[in-house]
CHARMM internal coordinates of N, CA and C (Angstrom, degrees):
IC EDIT
DIST 1 N 1 CA 1.4514
DIST 1 CA 1 C 1.5230
ANGL 1 N 1 CA 1 C 107.43
DIST 1 C 2 N 1.3001
ANGL 1 CA 1 C 2 N 116.54
DIHE 1 N 1 CA 1 C 2 N 129.34
DIST 2 N 2 CA 1.4558
ANGL 1 C 2 N 2 CA 121.05
DIHE 1 CA 1 C 2 N 2 CA -178.65
DIST 2 CA 2 C 1.5280
ANGL 2 N 2 CA 2 C 109.95
DIHE 1 C 2 N 2 CA 2 C -77.79
DIST 2 C 3 N 1.3343
ANGL 2 CA 2 C 3 N 114.51
DIHE 2 N 2 CA 2 C 3 N 168.01
DIST 3 N 3 CA 1.4660
ANGL 2 C 3 N 3 CA 119.76
DIHE 2 CA 2 C 3 N 3 CA 179.58
DIST 3 CA 3 C 1.5227
ANGL 3 N 3 CA 3 C 110.86
DIHE 2 C 3 N 3 CA 3 C -61.95
DIST 3 C 4 N 1.3397
ANGL 3 CA 3 C 4 N 116.59
DIHE 3 N 3 CA 3 C 4 N -37.13
DIST 4 N 4 CA 1.4609
ANGL 3 C 4 N 4 CA 120.19
DIHE 3 CA 3 C 4 N 4 CA -179.32
DIST 4 CA 4 C 1.5276
ANGL 4 N 4 CA 4 C 111.01
DIHE 3 C 4 N 4 CA 4 C -65.46
DIST 4 C 5 N 1.3295
ANGL 4 CA 4 C 5 N 116.51
DIHE 4 N 4 CA 4 C 5 N -40.69
DIST 5 N 5 CA 1.4639
ANGL 4 C 5 N 5 CA 120.03
DIHE 4 CA 4 C 5 N 5 CA 178.55
DIST 5 CA 5 C 1.5239
ANGL 5 N 5 CA 5 C 110.97
DIHE 4 C 5 N 5 CA 5 C -66.05
DIST 5 C 6 N 1.3239
ANGL 5 CA 5 C 6 N 117.12
DIHE 5 N 5 CA 5 C 6 N -37.54
DIST 6 N 6 CA 1.4674
ANGL 5 C 6 N 6 CA 120.63
DIHE 5 CA 5 C 6 N 6 CA 177.99
DIST 6 CA 6 C 1.5216
ANGL 6 N 6 CA 6 C 110.80
DIHE 5 C 6 N 6 CA 6 C -64.25
DIST 6 C 7 N 1.3468
ANGL 6 CA 6 C 7 N 116.48
DIHE 6 N 6 CA 6 C 7 N -41.49
DIST 7 N 7 CA 1.4601
ANGL 6 C 7 N 7 CA 120.13
DIHE 6 CA 6 C 7 N 7 CA 178.72
DIST 7 CA 7 C 1.5235
ANGL 7 N 7 CA 7 C 110.93
DIHE 6 C 7 N 7 CA 7 C -63.20
DIST 7 C 8 N 1.3707
ANGL 7 CA 7 C 8 N 116.36
DIHE 7 N 7 CA 7 C 8 N -41.16
DIST 8 N 8 CA 1.4583
ANGL 7 C 8 N 8 CA 120.05
DIHE 7 CA 7 C 8 N 8 CA 178.09
DIST 8 CA 8 C 1.5296
ANGL 8 N 8 CA 8 C 111.24
DIHE 7 C 8 N 8 CA 8 C -63.44
DIST 8 C 9 N 1.3153
ANGL 8 CA 8 C 9 N 115.87
DIHE 8 N 8 CA 8 C 9 N -41.37
DIST 9 N 9 CA 1.4624
ANGL 8 C 9 N 9 CA 119.81
DIHE 8 CA 8 C 9 N 9 CA -179.30
DIST 9 CA 9 C 1.5240
ANGL 9 N 9 CA 9 C 110.49
DIHE 8 C 9 N 9 CA 9 C -65.22
DIST 9 C 10 N 1.3370
ANGL 9 CA 9 C 10 N 116.97
DIHE 9 N 9 CA 9 C 10 N -37.66
DIST 10 N 10 CA 1.4608
ANGL 9 C 10 N 10 CA 120.14
DIHE 9 CA 9 C 10 N 10 CA 178.68
DIST 10 CA 10 C 1.5247
ANGL 10 N 10 CA 10 C 110.99
DIHE 9 C 10 N 10 CA 10 C -70.84
DIST 10 C 11 N 1.3378
ANGL 10 CA 10 C 11 N 116.88
DIHE 10 N 10 CA 10 C 11 N -35.83
DIST 11 N 11 CA 1.4618
ANGL 10 C 11 N 11 CA 121.07
DIHE 10 CA 10 C 11 N 11 CA -178.20
DIST 11 CA 11 C 1.5220
ANGL 11 N 11 CA 11 C 110.76
DIHE 10 C 11 N 11 CA 11 C -73.28
DIST 11 C 12 N 1.3289
ANGL 11 CA 11 C 12 N 117.41
DIHE 11 N 11 CA 11 C 12 N -41.67
DIST 12 N 12 CA 1.4527
ANGL 11 C 12 N 12 CA 122.79
DIHE 11 CA 11 C 12 N 12 CA -177.90
DIST 12 CA 12 C 1.5253
ANGL 12 N 12 CA 12 C 109.82
DIHE 11 C 12 N 12 CA 12 C -118.08
DIST 12 C 13 N 1.3163
ANGL 12 CA 12 C 13 N 117.64
DIHE 12 N 12 CA 12 C 13 N 82.33
DIST 13 N 13 CA 1.4699
ANGL 12 C 13 N 13 CA 118.72
DIHE 12 CA 12 C 13 N 13 CA -179.90
DIST 13 CA 13 C 1.5254
ANGL 13 N 13 CA 13 C 110.82
DIHE 12 C 13 N 13 CA 13 C -66.38
DIST 13 C 14 N 1.3066
ANGL 13 CA 13 C 14 N 115.54
DIHE 13 N 13 CA 13 C 14 N 150.91
DIST 14 N 14 CA 1.4670
ANGL 13 C 14 N 14 CA 118.99
DIHE 13 CA 13 C 14 N 14 CA -179.88
DIST 14 CA 14 C 1.5237
ANGL 14 N 14 CA 14 C 108.77
DIHE 13 C 14 N 14 CA 14 C -70.22
DIST 14 C 15 N 1.3304
ANGL 14 CA 14 C 15 N 116.79
DIHE 14 N 14 CA 14 C 15 N 142.36
DIST 15 N 15 CA 1.4679
ANGL 14 C 15 N 15 CA 119.25
DIHE 14 CA 14 C 15 N 15 CA -179.00
DIST 15 CA 15 C 1.5305
ANGL 15 N 15 CA 15 C 110.24
DIHE 14 C 15 N 15 CA 15 C -70.60
DIST 15 C 16 N 1.2976
ANGL 15 CA 15 C 16 N 115.32
DIHE 15 N 15 CA 15 C 16 N 141.00
DIST 16 N 16 CA 1.4627
ANGL 15 C 16 N 16 CA 121.20
DIHE 15 CA 15 C 16 N 16 CA 178.02
DIST 16 CA 16 C 1.5210
ANGL 16 N 16 CA 16 C 106.75
DIHE 15 C 16 N 16 CA 16 C -100.86
DIST 16 C 17 N 1.3170
ANGL 16 CA 16 C 17 N 115.30
DIHE 16 N 16 CA 16 C 17 N 116.39
DIST 17 N 17 CA 1.4533
ANGL 16 C 17 N 17 CA 119.82
DIHE 16 CA 16 C 17 N 17 CA -178.48
DIST 17 CA 17 C 1.5249
ANGL 17 N 17 CA 17 C 109.62
DIHE 16 C 17 N 17 CA 17 C -83.27
DIST 17 C 18 N 1.3190
ANGL 17 CA 17 C 18 N 117.65
DIHE 17 N 17 CA 17 C 18 N 133.95
DIST 18 N 18 CA 1.4668
ANGL 17 C 18 N 18 CA 119.22
DIHE 17 CA 17 C 18 N 18 CA 178.70
DIST 18 CA 18 C 1.5176
ANGL 18 N 18 CA 18 C 110.38
DIHE 17 C 18 N 18 CA 18 C -70.01
DIST 18 C 19 N 1.3106
ANGL 18 CA 18 C 19 N 115.50
DIHE 18 N 18 CA 18 C 19 N 155.06
DIST 19 N 19 CA 1.4555
ANGL 18 C 19 N 19 CA 120.39
DIHE 18 CA 18 C 19 N 19 CA 176.99
DIST 19 CA 19 C 1.5112
ANGL 19 N 19 CA 19 C 110.61
DIHE 18 C 19 N 19 CA 19 C -70.77
DIST 19 C 20 N 1.3087
ANGL 19 CA 19 C 20 N 116.30
DIHE 19 N 19 CA 19 C 20 N -178.78
DIST 20 N 20 CA 1.4665
ANGL 19 C 20 N 20 CA 120.54
DIHE 19 CA 19 C 20 N 20 CA -179.75
DIST 20 CA 20 C 1.5236
ANGL 20 N 20 CA 20 C 108.89
DIHE 19 C 20 N 20 CA 20 C -66.10
DIST 20 C 21 N 1.3085
ANGL 20 CA 20 C 21 N 115.69
DIHE 20 N 20 CA 20 C 21 N 125.57
DIST 21 N 21 CA 1.4521
ANGL 20 C 21 N 21 CA 119.95
DIHE 20 CA 20 C 21 N 21 CA 178.13
DIST 21 CA 21 C 1.5252
ANGL 21 N 21 CA 21 C 108.55
DIHE 20 C 21 N 21 CA 21 C -81.77
DIST 21 C 22 N 1.3026
ANGL 21 CA 21 C 22 N 115.17
DIHE 21 N 21 CA 21 C 22 N 131.07
DIST 22 N 22 CA 1.4579
ANGL 21 C 22 N 22 CA 119.68
DIHE 21 CA 21 C 22 N 22 CA -178.74
DIST 22 CA 22 C 1.5156
ANGL 22 N 22 CA 22 C 109.01
DIHE 21 C 22 N 22 CA 22 C -93.36
DIST 22 C 23 N 1.3101
ANGL 22 CA 22 C 23 N 114.69
DIHE 22 N 22 CA 22 C 23 N 129.68
DIST 23 N 23 CA 1.4645
ANGL 22 C 23 N 23 CA 118.86
DIHE 22 CA 22 C 23 N 23 CA 177.98
DIST 23 CA 23 C 1.5221
ANGL 23 N 23 CA 23 C 109.08
DIHE 22 C 23 N 23 CA 23 C -76.56
DIST 23 C 24 N 1.3196
ANGL 23 CA 23 C 24 N 117.05
DIHE 23 N 23 CA 23 C 24 N 144.28
DIST 24 N 24 CA 1.4689
ANGL 23 C 24 N 24 CA 118.94
DIHE 23 CA 23 C 24 N 24 CA -177.76
DIST 24 CA 24 C 1.5298
ANGL 24 N 24 CA 24 C 112.77
DIHE 23 C 24 N 24 CA 24 C -60.96
DIST 24 C 25 N 1.3432
ANGL 24 CA 24 C 25 N 118.25
DIHE 24 N 24 CA 24 C 25 N -33.75
DIST 25 N 25 CA 1.4629
ANGL 24 C 25 N 25 CA 119.02
DIHE 24 CA 24 C 25 N 25 CA -177.73
DIST 25 CA 25 C 1.5276
ANGL 25 N 25 CA 25 C 111.77
DIHE 24 C 25 N 25 CA 25 C -69.94
DIST 25 C 26 N 1.3487
ANGL 25 CA 25 C 26 N 118.29
DIHE 25 N 25 CA 25 C 26 N -21.34
DIST 26 N 26 CA 1.4632
ANGL 25 C 26 N 26 CA 120.27
DIHE 25 CA 25 C 26 N 26 CA 178.18
DIST 26 CA 26 C 1.5279
ANGL 26 N 26 CA 26 C 110.73
DIHE 25 C 26 N 26 CA 26 C -68.05
DIST 26 C 27 N 1.2974
ANGL 26 CA 26 C 27 N 116.45
DIHE 26 N 26 CA 26 C 27 N -31.50
DIST 27 N 27 CA 1.4630
ANGL 26 C 27 N 27 CA 120.04
DIHE 26 CA 26 C 27 N 27 CA -178.65
DIST 27 CA 27 C 1.5185
ANGL 27 N 27 CA 27 C 111.61
DIHE 26 C 27 N 27 CA 27 C -84.77
DIST 27 C 28 N 1.3046
ANGL 27 CA 27 C 28 N 116.86
DIHE 27 N 27 CA 27 C 28 N -28.27
DIST 28 N 28 CA 1.4495
ANGL 27 C 28 N 28 CA 120.69
DIHE 27 CA 27 C 28 N 28 CA -168.70
DIST 28 CA 28 C 1.5223
ANGL 28 N 28 CA 28 C 113.34
DIHE 27 C 28 N 28 CA 28 C -86.22
DIST 28 C 29 N 1.3307
ANGL 28 CA 28 C 29 N 118.82
DIHE 28 N 28 CA 28 C 29 N -40.01
DIST 29 N 29 CA 1.4528
ANGL 28 C 29 N 29 CA 120.96
DIHE 28 CA 28 C 29 N 29 CA -170.64
DIST 29 CA 29 C 1.5128
ANGL 29 N 29 CA 29 C 111.92
DIHE 28 C 29 N 29 CA 29 C -91.37
DIST 29 C 30 N 1.3242
ANGL 29 CA 29 C 30 N 117.73
DIHE 29 N 29 CA 29 C 30 N 138.04
DIST 30 N 30 CA 1.4690
ANGL 29 C 30 N 30 CA 120.38
DIHE 29 CA 29 C 30 N 30 CA 176.67
DIST 30 CA 30 C 1.5273
ANGL 30 N 30 CA 30 C 110.46
DIHE 29 C 30 N 30 CA 30 C -75.54
DIST 30 C 31 N 1.2899
ANGL 30 CA 30 C 31 N 115.88
DIHE 30 N 30 CA 30 C 31 N 171.70
DIST 31 N 31 CA 1.4538
ANGL 30 C 31 N 31 CA 121.41
DIHE 30 CA 30 C 31 N 31 CA 179.05
DIST 31 CA 31 C 1.5281
ANGL 31 N 31 CA 31 C 109.61
DIHE 30 C 31 N 31 CA 31 C -61.99
DIST 31 C 32 N 1.3473
ANGL 31 CA 31 C 32 N 118.17
DIHE 31 N 31 CA 31 C 32 N 139.01
DIST 32 N 32 CA 1.4641
ANGL 31 C 32 N 32 CA 119.74
DIHE 31 CA 31 C 32 N 32 CA -178.61
DIST 32 CA 32 C 1.5258
ANGL 32 N 32 CA 32 C 113.10
DIHE 31 C 32 N 32 CA 32 C -73.37
DIST 32 C 33 N 1.3305
ANGL 32 CA 32 C 33 N 117.99
DIHE 32 N 32 CA 32 C 33 N -15.09
DIST 33 N 33 CA 1.4578
ANGL 32 C 33 N 33 CA 120.95
DIHE 32 CA 32 C 33 N 33 CA -178.57
DIST 33 CA 33 C 1.5299
ANGL 33 N 33 CA 33 C 108.12
DIHE 32 C 33 N 33 CA 33 C -104.93
DIST 33 C 34 N 1.3158
ANGL 33 CA 33 C 34 N 118.06
DIHE 33 N 33 CA 33 C 34 N 114.22
DIST 34 N 34 CA 1.4654
ANGL 33 C 34 N 34 CA 118.92
DIHE 33 CA 33 C 34 N 34 CA 179.79
DIST 34 CA 34 C 1.5212
ANGL 34 N 34 CA 34 C 110.52
DIHE 33 C 34 N 34 CA 34 C -72.86
DIST 34 C 35 N 1.3053
ANGL 34 CA 34 C 35 N 115.70
DIHE 34 N 34 CA 34 C 35 N 152.92
DIST 35 N 35 CA 1.4601
ANGL 34 C 35 N 35 CA 120.58
DIHE 34 CA 34 C 35 N 35 CA 177.29
DIST 35 CA 35 C 1.5237
ANGL 35 N 35 CA 35 C 109.39
DIHE 34 C 35 N 35 CA 35 C -70.33
DIST 35 C 36 N 1.3330
ANGL 35 CA 35 C 36 N 116.83
DIHE 35 N 35 CA 35 C 36 N 141.53
DIST 36 N 36 CA 1.4664
ANGL 35 C 36 N 36 CA 118.42
DIHE 35 CA 35 C 36 N 36 CA 179.86
DIST 36 CA 36 C 1.5261
ANGL 36 N 36 CA 36 C 110.81
DIHE 35 C 36 N 36 CA 36 C -71.05
DIST 36 C 37 N 1.3178
ANGL 36 CA 36 C 37 N 115.32
DIHE 36 N 36 CA 36 C 37 N 143.28
DIST 37 N 37 CA 1.4615
ANGL 36 C 37 N 37 CA 120.66
DIHE 36 CA 36 C 37 N 37 CA 177.62
DIST 37 CA 37 C 1.5229
ANGL 37 N 37 CA 37 C 107.64
DIHE 36 C 37 N 37 CA 37 C -89.30
DIST 37 C 38 N 1.3280
ANGL 37 CA 37 C 38 N 116.05
DIHE 37 N 37 CA 37 C 38 N 110.43
DIST 38 N 38 CA 1.4577
ANGL 37 C 38 N 38 CA 121.55
DIHE 37 CA 37 C 38 N 38 CA -178.46
DIST 38 CA 38 C 1.5240
ANGL 38 N 38 CA 38 C 107.70
DIHE 37 C 38 N 38 CA 38 C -113.63
DIST 38 C 39 N 1.3336
ANGL 38 CA 38 C 39 N 117.38
DIHE 38 N 38 CA 38 C 39 N 124.55
DIST 39 N 39 CA 1.4696
ANGL 38 C 39 N 39 CA 119.35
DIHE 38 CA 38 C 39 N 39 CA 176.89
DIST 39 CA 39 C 1.5212
ANGL 39 N 39 CA 39 C 110.79
DIHE 38 C 39 N 39 CA 39 C -61.02
DIST 39 C 40 N 1.3103
ANGL 39 CA 39 C 40 N 116.27
DIHE 39 N 39 CA 39 C 40 N 147.09
DIST 40 N 40 CA 1.4626
ANGL 39 C 40 N 40 CA 120.70
DIHE 39 CA 39 C 40 N 40 CA -176.56
DIST 40 CA 40 C 1.5303
ANGL 40 N 40 CA 40 C 111.88
DIHE 39 C 40 N 40 CA 40 C -62.52
DIST 40 C 41 N 1.3307
ANGL 40 CA 40 C 41 N 119.06
DIHE 40 N 40 CA 40 C 41 N -26.92
DIST 41 N 41 CA 1.4600
ANGL 40 C 41 N 41 CA 120.73
DIHE 40 CA 40 C 41 N 41 CA 179.35
DIST 41 CA 41 C 1.5265
ANGL 41 N 41 CA 41 C 110.65
DIHE 40 C 41 N 41 CA 41 C -68.29
DIST 41 C 42 N 1.3327
ANGL 41 CA 41 C 42 N 115.93
DIHE 41 N 41 CA 41 C 42 N -33.16
DIST 42 N 42 CA 1.4595
ANGL 41 C 42 N 42 CA 120.16
DIHE 41 CA 41 C 42 N 42 CA -177.44
DIST 42 CA 42 C 1.5248
ANGL 42 N 42 CA 42 C 112.83
DIHE 41 C 42 N 42 CA 42 C -78.22
DIST 42 C 43 N 1.3241
ANGL 42 CA 42 C 43 N 117.00
DIHE 42 N 42 CA 42 C 43 N -19.81
DIST 43 N 43 CA 1.4603
ANGL 42 C 43 N 43 CA 119.92
DIHE 42 CA 42 C 43 N 43 CA -176.64
DIST 43 CA 43 C 1.5273
ANGL 43 N 43 CA 43 C 109.93
DIHE 42 C 43 N 43 CA 43 C -62.58
DIST 43 C 44 N 1.3165
ANGL 43 CA 43 C 44 N 117.67
DIHE 43 N 43 CA 43 C 44 N -46.09
DIST 44 N 44 CA 1.4585
ANGL 43 C 44 N 44 CA 120.76
DIHE 43 CA 43 C 44 N 44 CA 179.81
DIST 44 CA 44 C 1.5176
ANGL 44 N 44 CA 44 C 111.80
DIHE 43 C 44 N 44 CA 44 C -62.16
DIST 44 C 45 N 1.3165
ANGL 44 CA 44 C 45 N 116.82
DIHE 44 N 44 CA 44 C 45 N -41.86
DIST 45 N 45 CA 1.4573
ANGL 44 C 45 N 45 CA 121.64
DIHE 44 CA 44 C 45 N 45 CA 179.32
DIST 45 CA 45 C 1.5245
ANGL 45 N 45 CA 45 C 110.49
DIHE 44 C 45 N 45 CA 45 C -64.26
DIST 45 C 46 N 1.3292
ANGL 45 CA 45 C 46 N 116.84
DIHE 45 N 45 CA 45 C 46 N -43.32
DIST 46 N 46 CA 1.4632
ANGL 45 C 46 N 46 CA 120.53
DIHE 45 CA 45 C 46 N 46 CA 178.94
DIST 46 CA 46 C 1.5266
ANGL 46 N 46 CA 46 C 111.55
DIHE 45 C 46 N 46 CA 46 C -63.76
DIST 46 C 47 N 1.3201
ANGL 46 CA 46 C 47 N 116.74
DIHE 46 N 46 CA 46 C 47 N -40.86
DIST 47 N 47 CA 1.4627
ANGL 46 C 47 N 47 CA 119.95
DIHE 46 CA 46 C 47 N 47 CA 179.26
DIST 47 CA 47 C 1.5248
ANGL 47 N 47 CA 47 C 110.74
DIHE 46 C 47 N 47 CA 47 C -64.35
DIST 47 C 48 N 1.3264
ANGL 47 CA 47 C 48 N 117.36
DIHE 47 N 47 CA 47 C 48 N -39.65
DIST 48 N 48 CA 1.4638
ANGL 47 C 48 N 48 CA 120.71
DIHE 47 CA 47 C 48 N 48 CA 177.75
DIST 48 CA 48 C 1.5273
ANGL 48 N 48 CA 48 C 110.83
DIHE 47 C 48 N 48 CA 48 C -63.80
DIST 48 C 49 N 1.3210
ANGL 48 CA 48 C 49 N 117.74
DIHE 48 N 48 CA 48 C 49 N -41.43
DIST 49 N 49 CA 1.4663
ANGL 48 C 49 N 49 CA 121.06
DIHE 48 CA 48 C 49 N 49 CA 177.30
DIST 49 CA 49 C 1.5292
ANGL 49 N 49 CA 49 C 110.85
DIHE 48 C 49 N 49 CA 49 C -61.95
DIST 49 C 50 N 1.3228
ANGL 49 CA 49 C 50 N 116.30
DIHE 49 N 49 CA 49 C 50 N -42.51
DIST 50 N 50 CA 1.4625
ANGL 49 C 50 N 50 CA 120.68
DIHE 49 CA 49 C 50 N 50 CA 179.69
DIST 50 CA 50 C 1.5239
ANGL 50 N 50 CA 50 C 109.99
DIHE 49 C 50 N 50 CA 50 C -62.98
DIST 50 C 51 N 1.3323
ANGL 50 CA 50 C 51 N 117.26
DIHE 50 N 50 CA 50 C 51 N -43.69
DIST 51 N 51 CA 1.4637
ANGL 50 C 51 N 51 CA 120.60
DIHE 50 CA 50 C 51 N 51 CA 179.72
DIST 51 CA 51 C 1.5251
ANGL 51 N 51 CA 51 C 111.23
DIHE 50 C 51 N 51 CA 51 C -63.30
DIST 51 C 52 N 1.3199
ANGL 51 CA 51 C 52 N 117.90
DIHE 51 N 51 CA 51 C 52 N -40.70
DIST 52 N 52 CA 1.4637
ANGL 51 C 52 N 52 CA 120.84
DIHE 51 CA 51 C 52 N 52 CA 178.92
DIST 52 CA 52 C 1.5274
ANGL 52 N 52 CA 52 C 110.72
DIHE 51 C 52 N 52 CA 52 C -63.65
DIST 52 C 53 N 1.3213
ANGL 52 CA 52 C 53 N 116.13
DIHE 52 N 52 CA 52 C 53 N -42.17
DIST 53 N 53 CA 1.4655
ANGL 52 C 53 N 53 CA 119.69
DIHE 52 CA 52 C 53 N 53 CA 178.94
DIST 53 CA 53 C 1.5239
ANGL 53 N 53 CA 53 C 111.05
DIHE 52 C 53 N 53 CA 53 C -64.75
DIST 53 C 54 N 1.3266
ANGL 53 CA 53 C 54 N 116.50
DIHE 53 N 53 CA 53 C 54 N -41.39
DIST 54 N 54 CA 1.4649
ANGL 53 C 54 N 54 CA 119.88
DIHE 53 CA 53 C 54 N 54 CA 179.00
DIST 54 CA 54 C 1.5210
ANGL 54 N 54 CA 54 C 111.39
DIHE 53 C 54 N 54 CA 54 C -64.69
DIST 54 C 55 N 1.3278
ANGL 54 CA 54 C 55 N 117.12
DIHE 54 N 54 CA 54 C 55 N -38.48
DIST 55 N 55 CA 1.4643
ANGL 54 C 55 N 55 CA 120.53
DIHE 54 CA 54 C 55 N 55 CA 176.70
DIST 55 CA 55 C 1.5180
ANGL 55 N 55 CA 55 C 110.93
DIHE 54 C 55 N 55 CA 55 C -63.12
DIST 55 C 56 N 1.3290
ANGL 55 CA 55 C 56 N 117.21
DIHE 55 N 55 CA 55 C 56 N -43.02
DIST 56 N 56 CA 1.4639
ANGL 55 C 56 N 56 CA 120.93
DIHE 55 CA 55 C 56 N 56 CA 178.79
DIST 56 CA 56 C 1.5284
ANGL 56 N 56 CA 56 C 110.83
DIHE 55 C 56 N 56 CA 56 C -63.10
DIST 56 C 57 N 1.3153
ANGL 56 CA 56 C 57 N 117.02
DIHE 56 N 56 CA 56 C 57 N -40.78
DIST 57 N 57 CA 1.4704
ANGL 56 C 57 N 57 CA 121.05
DIHE 56 CA 56 C 57 N 57 CA 178.54
DIST 57 CA 57 C 1.5244
ANGL 57 N 57 CA 57 C 109.87
DIHE 56 C 57 N 57 CA 57 C -64.30
DIST 57 C 58 N 1.3233
ANGL 57 CA 57 C 58 N 116.62
DIHE 57 N 57 CA 57 C 58 N -42.56
DIST 58 N 58 CA 1.4649
ANGL 57 C 58 N 58 CA 120.91
DIHE 57 CA 57 C 58 N 58 CA -179.92
DIST 58 CA 58 C 1.5273
ANGL 58 N 58 CA 58 C 110.79
DIHE 57 C 58 N 58 CA 58 C -62.86
DIST 58 C 59 N 1.3285
ANGL 58 CA 58 C 59 N 117.56
DIHE 58 N 58 CA 58 C 59 N -40.41
DIST 59 N 59 CA 1.4608
ANGL 58 C 59 N 59 CA 121.00
DIHE 58 CA 58 C 59 N 59 CA 178.54
DIST 59 CA 59 C 1.5294
ANGL 59 N 59 CA 59 C 110.64
DIHE 58 C 59 N 59 CA 59 C -64.84
DIST 59 C 60 N 1.3427
ANGL 59 CA 59 C 60 N 117.20
DIHE 59 N 59 CA 59 C 60 N -41.32
DIST 60 N 60 CA 1.4640
ANGL 59 C 60 N 60 CA 120.31
DIHE 59 CA 59 C 60 N 60 CA 177.65
DIST 60 CA 60 C 1.5219
ANGL 60 N 60 CA 60 C 111.15
DIHE 59 C 60 N 60 CA 60 C -63.34
DIST 60 C 61 N 1.3313
ANGL 60 CA 60 C 61 N 116.42
DIHE 60 N 60 CA 60 C 61 N -41.70
DIST 61 N 61 CA 1.4660
ANGL 60 C 61 N 61 CA 119.80
DIHE 60 CA 60 C 61 N 61 CA 179.11
DIST 61 CA 61 C 1.5248
ANGL 61 N 61 CA 61 C 111.01
DIHE 60 C 61 N 61 CA 61 C -64.88
DIST 61 C 62 N 1.3277
ANGL 61 CA 61 C 62 N 117.78
DIHE 61 N 61 CA 61 C 62 N -37.38
DIST 62 N 62 CA 1.4680
ANGL 61 C 62 N 62 CA 120.95
DIHE 61 CA 61 C 62 N 62 CA 176.83
DIST 62 CA 62 C 1.5231
ANGL 62 N 62 CA 62 C 110.95
DIHE 61 C 62 N 62 CA 62 C -62.41
DIST 62 C 63 N 1.3436
ANGL 62 CA 62 C 63 N 116.24
DIHE 62 N 62 CA 62 C 63 N -42.73
DIST 63 N 63 CA 1.4661
ANGL 62 C 63 N 63 CA 119.62
DIHE 62 CA 62 C 63 N 63 CA 178.67
DIST 63 CA 63 C 1.5220
ANGL 63 N 63 CA 63 C 110.97
DIHE 62 C 63 N 63 CA 63 C -63.93
DIST 63 C 64 N 1.3165
ANGL 63 CA 63 C 64 N 116.84
DIHE 63 N 63 CA 63 C 64 N -42.36
DIST 64 N 64 CA 1.4705
ANGL 63 C 64 N 64 CA 120.92
DIHE 63 CA 63 C 64 N 64 CA 179.08
DIST 64 CA 64 C 1.5182
ANGL 64 N 64 CA 64 C 110.47
DIHE 63 C 64 N 64 CA 64 C -63.07
DIST 64 C 65 N 1.3218
ANGL 64 CA 64 C 65 N 116.48
DIHE 64 N 64 CA 64 C 65 N -42.16
DIST 65 N 65 CA 1.4604
ANGL 64 C 65 N 65 CA 120.88
DIHE 64 CA 64 C 65 N 65 CA 179.75
DIST 65 CA 65 C 1.5315
ANGL 65 N 65 CA 65 C 110.62
DIHE 64 C 65 N 65 CA 65 C -62.69
DIST 65 C 66 N 1.3356
ANGL 65 CA 65 C 66 N 117.22
DIHE 65 N 65 CA 65 C 66 N -41.95
DIST 66 N 66 CA 1.4607
ANGL 65 C 66 N 66 CA 120.68
DIHE 65 CA 65 C 66 N 66 CA 178.62
DIST 66 CA 66 C 1.5201
ANGL 66 N 66 CA 66 C 111.02
DIHE 65 C 66 N 66 CA 66 C -64.13
DIST 66 C 67 N 1.3457
ANGL 66 CA 66 C 67 N 116.93
DIHE 66 N 66 CA 66 C 67 N -41.13
DIST 67 N 67 CA 1.4563
ANGL 66 C 67 N 67 CA 120.23
DIHE 66 CA 66 C 67 N 67 CA 178.11
DIST 67 CA 67 C 1.5280
ANGL 67 N 67 CA 67 C 111.61
DIHE 66 C 67 N 67 CA 67 C -63.01
DIST 67 C 68 N 1.3193
ANGL 67 CA 67 C 68 N 115.79
DIHE 67 N 67 CA 67 C 68 N -42.75
DIST 68 N 68 CA 1.4638
ANGL 67 C 68 N 68 CA 119.76
DIHE 67 CA 67 C 68 N 68 CA -178.03
DIST 68 CA 68 C 1.5288
ANGL 68 N 68 CA 68 C 112.08
DIHE 67 C 68 N 68 CA 68 C -68.95
DIST 68 C 69 N 1.3149
ANGL 68 CA 68 C 69 N 117.34
DIHE 68 N 68 CA 68 C 69 N -38.00
DIST 69 N 69 CA 1.4697
ANGL 68 C 69 N 69 CA 119.49
DIHE 68 CA 68 C 69 N 69 CA 179.99
DIST 69 CA 69 C 1.5233
ANGL 69 N 69 CA 69 C 110.27
DIHE 68 C 69 N 69 CA 69 C -72.06
DIST 69 C 70 N 1.3300
ANGL 69 CA 69 C 70 N 118.85
DIHE 69 N 69 CA 69 C 70 N -27.98
DIST 70 N 70 CA 1.4457
ANGL 69 C 70 N 70 CA 122.13
DIHE 69 CA 69 C 70 N 70 CA 178.44
DIST 70 CA 70 C 1.5180
ANGL 70 N 70 CA 70 C 112.75
DIHE 69 C 70 N 70 CA 70 C -77.76
DIST 70 C 71 N 1.3252
ANGL 70 CA 70 C 71 N 118.77
DIHE 70 N 70 CA 70 C 71 N -23.15
DIST 71 N 71 CA 1.4648
ANGL 70 C 71 N 71 CA 122.55
DIHE 70 CA 70 C 71 N 71 CA -176.75
DIST 71 CA 71 C 1.5119
ANGL 71 N 71 CA 71 C 113.30
DIHE 70 C 71 N 71 CA 71 C -103.97
DIST 71 C 72 N 1.3186
ANGL 71 CA 71 C 72 N 118.47
DIHE 71 N 71 CA 71 C 72 N 21.42
DIST 72 N 72 CA 1.4545
ANGL 71 C 72 N 72 CA 119.43
DIHE 71 CA 71 C 72 N 72 CA 179.46
DIST 72 CA 72 C 1.5289
ANGL 72 N 72 CA 72 C 109.24
DIHE 71 C 72 N 72 CA 72 C -70.26
DIST 72 C 73 N 1.3386
ANGL 72 CA 72 C 73 N 118.16
DIHE 72 N 72 CA 72 C 73 N 136.44
DIST 73 N 73 CA 1.4629
ANGL 72 C 73 N 73 CA 121.19
DIHE 72 CA 72 C 73 N 73 CA -178.78
DIST 73 CA 73 C 1.5302
ANGL 73 N 73 CA 73 C 111.24
DIHE 72 C 73 N 73 CA 73 C -68.28
DIST 73 C 74 N 1.3110
ANGL 73 CA 73 C 74 N 116.16
DIHE 73 N 73 CA 73 C 74 N 145.28
DIST 74 N 74 CA 1.4649
ANGL 73 C 74 N 74 CA 121.51
DIHE 73 CA 73 C 74 N 74 CA 178.50
DIST 74 CA 74 C 1.5185
ANGL 74 N 74 CA 74 C 108.39
DIHE 73 C 74 N 74 CA 74 C -87.44
DIST 74 C 75 N 1.3259
ANGL 74 CA 74 C 75 N 116.78
DIHE 74 N 74 CA 74 C 75 N 98.31
DIST 75 N 75 CA 1.4587
ANGL 74 C 75 N 75 CA 120.97
DIHE 74 CA 74 C 75 N 75 CA -177.47
DIST 75 CA 75 C 1.4979
ANGL 75 N 75 CA 75 C 110.91
DIHE 74 C 75 N 75 CA 75 C -99.56
END
COOR INIT
IC SEED 1 N 1 CA 1 C
IC BUILD
């Protein structure tokens, strides 16, 4: 950086932008949607259902991947 550029930088400092200003109501109010009350017995059942669905999705994605890799054009 030349002396002239240093003088310009000192004369015209770069503007410092403030961070995101937080509104007071964002801190004060709780979420408008309450958390659902789920009995502890149902939690295990729900997790098992989620795992089964994820396994089924993974199997479908594997089949799709195999189909796509088998149909690649010979260029």
